[in-house]
Backbone as a chain_set.jsonl record, in Angstrom:
{"seq": "XXXXXXXXXXXXXXXXXXXXXXXXXXXXXXXXXXXXXXXXXXXXXXXXXXXXX", "coords": {"N": [[46.983, 91.24, 61.55], [43.098, 90.413, 61.293], [40.963, 91.339, 61.92], [39.335, 94.713, 63.262], [38.895, 95.321, 64.944], [38.828, 92.854, 67.708], [41.032, 91.852, 69.681], [42.474, 89.047, 69.172], [43.342, 89.225, 67.113], [45.368, 88.793, 65.731], [47.539, 88.196, 62.925], [50.288, 85.794, 61.41], [51.082, 86.191, 58.208], [52.907, 85.369, 55.547], [54.138, 86.411, 52.219], [53.423, 84.578, 50.562], [50.2, 83.215, 50.858], [50.348, 82.065, 53.226], [48.751, 81.255, 56.531], [49.382, 81.994, 59.725], [48.166, 82.132, 63.39], [48.836, 84.175, 66.35], [51.348, 83.768, 68.988], [51.445, 85.253, 71.823], [52.151, 84.855, 73.403], [54.274, 83.466, 74.395], [55.855, 85.175, 72.541], [56.566, 87.329, 74.335], [58.038, 85.971, 76.58], [60.471, 85.979, 74.592], [61.232, 87.709, 74.006], [61.671, 89.172, 76.63], [62.144, 86.707, 78.054], [62.127, 83.963, 80.938], [58.918, 83.759, 82.198], [57.823, 86.299, 81.821], [54.981, 87.525, 80.286], [51.368, 87.946, 78.322], [49.419, 90.181, 79.208], [46.127, 91.936, 78.484], [43.996, 95.112, 77.657], [41.848, 95.089, 76.759], [39.692, 93.194, 75.175], [38.447, 93.657, 72.981], [40.472, 95.35, 72.036], [43.074, 95.853, 69.463], [45.504, 96.314, 70.078], [46.287, 97.19, 72.426], [47.622, 95.145, 73.67], [49.951, 94.042, 75.802], [53.331, 93.163, 77.7], [54.413, 91.735, 80.643], [55.666, 91.092, 83.905]], "CA": [[45.343, 91.36, 62.002], [42.272, 89.941, 61.058], [39.899, 92.573, 62.374], [40.973, 95.575, 63.841], [37.831, 95.374, 66.895], [39.902, 91.547, 68.493], [42.84, 92.001, 70.102], [43.067, 88.155, 69.556], [42.766, 88.147, 65.691], [46.305, 88.821, 65.959], [48.059, 86.477, 62.839], [51.565, 86.923, 60.594], [51.031, 85.529, 57.035], [53.659, 84.729, 54.147], [53.516, 86.592, 50.665], [52.682, 83.232, 49.959], [49.544, 83.516, 51.799], [50.42, 81.161, 54.691], [48.987, 82.27, 57.208], [49.411, 81.142, 61.943], [48.008, 83.074, 64.323], [50.257, 84.803, 67.335], [51.526, 83.443, 70.685], [51.325, 86.804, 72.121], [52.664, 85.194, 75.641], [55.267, 83.039, 73.878], [56.556, 87.21, 71.883], [57.174, 88.137, 75.852], [58.809, 85.725, 76.751], [60.96, 86.419, 73.476], [61.147, 89.509, 73.988], [61.419, 89.644, 78.559], [62.782, 86.26, 79.217], [61.07, 83.721, 81.062], [58.555, 83.873, 83.39], [56.559, 86.735, 80.904], [53.798, 86.742, 79.939], [50.728, 89.6, 77.946], [48.086, 91.187, 79.036], [45.352, 93.231, 77.896], [43.3, 95.535, 78.791], [40.1, 95.086, 75.902], [40.042, 92.588, 73.832], [38.16, 94.59, 71.681], [41.373, 96.771, 71.03], [43.75, 94.39, 69.436], [46.337, 97.369, 70.41], [46.17, 97.082, 73.87], [48.536, 94.01, 74.665], [51.508, 94.348, 77.576], [53.912, 92.073, 78.27], [54.677, 91.417, 82.339], [56.55, 90.293, 84.63]], "C": [[44.658, 91.291, 61.7], [41.242, 90.89, 61.09], [40.106, 93.494, 63.743], [39.508, 95.661, 65.25], [37.758, 93.457, 67.641], [40.768, 91.514, 68.124], [43.039, 90.628, 69.407], [42.84, 87.103, 68.05], [44.485, 88.858, 64.957], [47.374, 87.159, 64.767], [49.722, 87.275, 61.259], [51.181, 86.14, 59.097], [52.029, 85.658, 56.279], [53.69, 85.617, 53.087], [53.124, 85.706, 49.741], [51.222, 82.853, 49.623], [49.17, 83.121, 53.189], [50.064, 81.684, 55.659], [48.577, 81.738, 58.977], [49.168, 82.527, 62.532], [49.027, 83.409, 65.556], [50.505, 83.778, 68.667], [51.712, 84.511, 71.401], [52.032, 85.861, 73.807], [54.109, 84.582, 75.455], [56.687, 84.314, 72.698], [56.915, 87.163, 73.773], [57.927, 87.363, 75.995], [60.596, 85.412, 75.494], [61.869, 87.142, 73.849], [61.754, 89.691, 75.733], [62.507, 87.583, 78.885], [61.933, 85.133, 80.194], [60.591, 84.261, 82.713], [57.491, 85.507, 83.057], [55.365, 86.853, 81.216], [52.474, 88.058, 79.225], [49.67, 89.328, 78.975], [47.571, 91.726, 78.249], [44.687, 93.52, 78.933], [41.761, 95.871, 77.555], [40.518, 94.688, 75.024], [39.084, 92.858, 72.846], [38.843, 95.719, 70.966], [42.584, 95.881, 70.242], [45.005, 95.432, 69.391], [46.493, 97.138, 71.406], [47.21, 95.713, 75.036], [49.381, 94.751, 75.34], [51.779, 93.07, 77.273], [53.849, 92.84, 79.7], [55.351, 90.494, 82.785], [55.793, 89.566, 85.561]], "O": [[44.545, 92.415, 61.211], [40.681, 91.155, 60.027], [40.697, 93.248, 64.795], [39.612, 96.166, 66.367], [36.688, 92.962, 67.995], [41.349, 91.321, 67.057], [44.062, 90.784, 68.741], [42.575, 85.944, 67.732], [44.583, 89.31, 63.816], [47.728, 86.032, 65.113], [49.982, 88.314, 60.654], [50.936, 84.985, 59.444], [52.129, 86.879, 56.402], [52.477, 85.598, 52.877], [52.672, 85.839, 48.603], [50.89, 82.343, 48.553], [48.294, 83.484, 53.974], [50.745, 82.636, 56.041], [47.523, 81.166, 59.26], [49.7, 83.613, 62.304], [50.071, 82.758, 65.592], [49.587, 83.108, 69.14], [52.927, 84.433, 71.583], [52.248, 86.317, 74.929], [55.048, 84.992, 76.138], [57.86, 84.171, 72.354], [58.045, 86.728, 73.991], [58.996, 87.766, 75.536], [61.556, 84.705, 75.797], [63.094, 87.077, 73.948], [62.436, 90.712, 75.826], [63.337, 87.405, 79.777], [60.76, 85.502, 80.239], [61.146, 84.738, 83.703], [56.603, 85.841, 83.842], [54.766, 86.406, 82.194], [52.673, 89.19, 79.667], [49.262, 88.241, 79.384], [48.166, 92.122, 77.246], [44.53, 93.095, 80.077], [40.912, 96.755, 77.668], [41.31, 95.146, 74.201], [39.025, 92.141, 71.848], [38.513, 96.52, 70.092], [42.896, 94.959, 70.995], [45.618, 95.257, 68.338], [47.463, 96.388, 71.293], [47.392, 95.485, 76.232], [49.45, 95.979, 75.387], [51.076, 92.164, 76.826], [53.459, 93.981, 79.948], [55.624, 89.387, 82.319], [56.348, 88.78, 86.329]]}, "num_chains": 1, "name": "protein.A"}
């Protein structure tokens, strides 16, 4: 996460500095299968993401 007040700021960063944003919908499908999607309760809080079907 790059901004503690922005839910869209999550990033994966490698040890050598490469950084890329996270596709939260894709991660929900990876964990819960086809038909799953991401939801967010507060766009100002990066810890409010959840997966739903």
